[in-house]
C-alpha positions as a Markdown table, in Angstrom:
| # | Residue | x | y | z |
|---|---|---|---|---|
| 1 | Unk | 0.3 | 0.7 | 0.1 |
| 2 | Unk | 3.1 | 1.9 | 0.6 |
| 3 | Unk | 4.2 | 2.0 | -2.7 |
| 4 | Unk | 1.0 | 2.8 | -4.2 |
| 5 | Unk | 0.9 | 5.6 | -2.1 |
| 6 | Unk | 3.5 | 6.7 | -3.3 |
| 7 | Unk | 3.7 | 6.1 | -6.7 |
| 8 | Unk | -0.2 | 8.4 | -6.3 |
| 9 | Unk | 2.2 | 11.5 | -4.9 |
| 10 | Unk | 4.4 | 11.1 | -7.2 |
| 11 | Unk | 2.0 | 11.5 | -9.7 |
| 12 | Unk | 0.2 | 14.1 | -8.8 |
| 13 | Unk | 3.5 | 15.8 | -8.3 |
| 14 | Unk | 4.3 | 15.6 | -11.5 |
| 15 | Unk | 1.0 | 16.4 | -12.5 |
| 16 | Unk | 1.4 | 19.7 | -10.7 |
| 17 | Unk | 4.7 | 20.9 | -12.4 |
| 18 | Unk | 2.9 | 19.8 | -15.8 |
| 19 | Unk | -0.2 | 21.3 | -15.1 |
| 20 | Unk | 1.4 | 24.8 | -15.8 |
| 21 | Unk | 1.7 | 23.4 | -19.6 |
| 22 | Unk | -1.4 | 23.2 | -22.2 |
| 23 | Unk | -2.9 | 20.1 | -21.4 |
| 24 | Unk | -5.5 | 18.7 | -23.8 |
| 25 | Unk | -7.2 | 15.8 | -23.2 |
| 26 | Unk | -8.8 | 14.6 | -26.5 |
| 27 | Unk | -11.9 | 12.7 | -26.9 |
| 28 | Unk | -12.6 | 11.1 | -30.2 |
| 29 | Unk | -16.2 | 11.3 | -30.4 |
| 30 | Unk | -16.4 | 9.7 | -33.9 |
| 31 | Unk | -14.4 | 6.3 | -32.5 |
| 32 | Unk | -16.2 | 5.4 | -29.6 |
| 33 | Unk | -19.6 | 6.5 | -31.6 |
| 34 | Unk | -20.2 | 2.5 | -32.8 |
| 35 | Unk | -19.2 | 1.3 | -29.4 |
| 36 | Unk | -21.3 | -0.8 | -27.0 |
| 37 | Unk | -23.1 | 0.8 | -23.9 |
| 38 | Unk | -20.8 | -0.8 | -21.6 |
| 39 | Unk | -17.7 | -0.1 | -22.7 |
| 40 | Unk | -19.0 | 3.2 | -22.9 |
| 41 | Unk | -19.8 | 3.4 | -19.0 |
| 42 | Unk | -16.2 | 2.4 | -18.2 |
| 43 | Unk | -14.9 | 4.9 | -20.6 |
| 44 | Unk | -16.9 | 7.3 | -19.3 |
| 45 | Unk | -16.1 | 7.0 | -16.0 |
| 46 | Unk | -12.1 | 6.6 | -16.8 |
| 47 | Unk | -12.4 | 9.9 | -18.6 |
| 48 | Unk | -14.3 | 11.5 | -15.9 |
| 49 | Unk | -11.4 | 10.5 | -13.8 |
| 50 | Unk | -8.7 | 11.4 | -15.8 |
| 51 | Unk | -10.6 | 15.0 | -16.2 |
| 52 | Unk | -11.0 | 15.3 | -12.2 |
| 53 | Unk | -7.3 | 14.0 | -11.6 |
| 54 | Unk | -6.0 | 16.8 | -14.9 |
| 55 | Unk | -8.6 | 19.6 | -14.4 |
| 56 | Unk | -9.6 | 19.8 | -17.3 |
| 57 | Unk | -12.4 | 18.6 | -19.5 |
| 58 | Unk | -11.9 | 17.1 | -22.3 |
| 59 | Unk | -11.4 | 18.6 | -26.0 |
| 60 | Unk | -14.0 | 16.4 | -28.1 |
| 61 | Unk | -12.7 | 15.9 | -31.4 |
| 62 | Unk | -14.2 | 14.6 | -35.0 |
| 63 | Unk | -10.9 | 12.8 | -36.4 |
| 64 | Unk | -13.1 | 11.4 | -39.5 |
| 65 | Unk | -14.5 | 15.1 | -39.5 |
| 66 | Unk | -11.1 | 17.0 | -39.3 |
| 67 | Unk | -9.5 | 13.7 | -41.8 |
| 68 | Unk | -12.3 | 15.2 | -44.7 |
| 69 | Unk | -12.1 | 18.3 | -44.4 |
| 70 | Unk | -8.7 | 18.8 | -44.2 |
| 71 | Unk | -9.1 | 16.8 | -47.7 |
| 72 | Unk | -6.2 | 14.3 | -46.7 |
| 73 | Unk | -6.9 | 11.5 | -48.9 |
| 74 | Unk | -9.5 | 13.6 | -52.1 |
| 75 | Unk | -12.1 | 13.6 | -49.4 |
| 76 | Unk | -12.5 | 10.3 | -48.5 |
| 77 | Unk | -13.7 | 8.8 | -45.2 |
| 78 | Unk | -10.9 | 7.9 | -42.1 |
| 79 | Unk | -12.3 | 4.3 | -42.6 |
| 80 | Unk | -12.4 | 3.9 | -46.5 |
| 81 | Unk | -8.5 | 5.7 | -46.2 |
| 82 | Unk | -7.5 | 3.3 | -44.0 |
| 83 | Unk | -9.2 | 0.1 | -45.8 |
| 84 | Unk | -7.4 | 1.0 | -48.8 |
| 85 | Unk | -4.3 | 1.7 | -47.0 |
| 86 | Unk | -4.2 | -1.7 | -45.4 |
| 87 | Unk | -5.0 | -3.9 | -48.2 |
| 88 | Unk | -2.7 | -2.1 | -50.5 |
| 89 | Unk | -0.3 | -2.4 | -47.2 |
| 90 | Unk | -0.9 | -6.3 | -47.2 |
| 91 | Unk | -0.9 | -6.9 | -50.7 |
| 92 | Unk | 2.6 | -5.1 | -50.9 |
| 93 | Unk | 4.3 | -6.6 | -48.0 |
| 94 | Unk | 2.9 | -10.7 | -49.6 |
| 95 | Unk | 4.3 | -10.0 | -52.6 |
| 96 | Unk | 8.2 | -9.1 | -51.6 |
């Protein structure tokens, strides 16, 4: 128990020192949108504890929307792009 307390105190002390820096807790809303409620309830609790510990609020981020708006893959969705890249990579790696 003493070891656990010392790790906690150490982590809190480190957090106090880094709190002066801009800390952003990015929360990818689109990634979690298809998850089961049981998973989301655990994740939600964890994120709330993390927000309390870091004394910051999550910043919601739509990764796919950002990916499309920046036209990284010609306006394709992130899922379609990753599917294409992984297929290409897998075909390429199997031919070498």
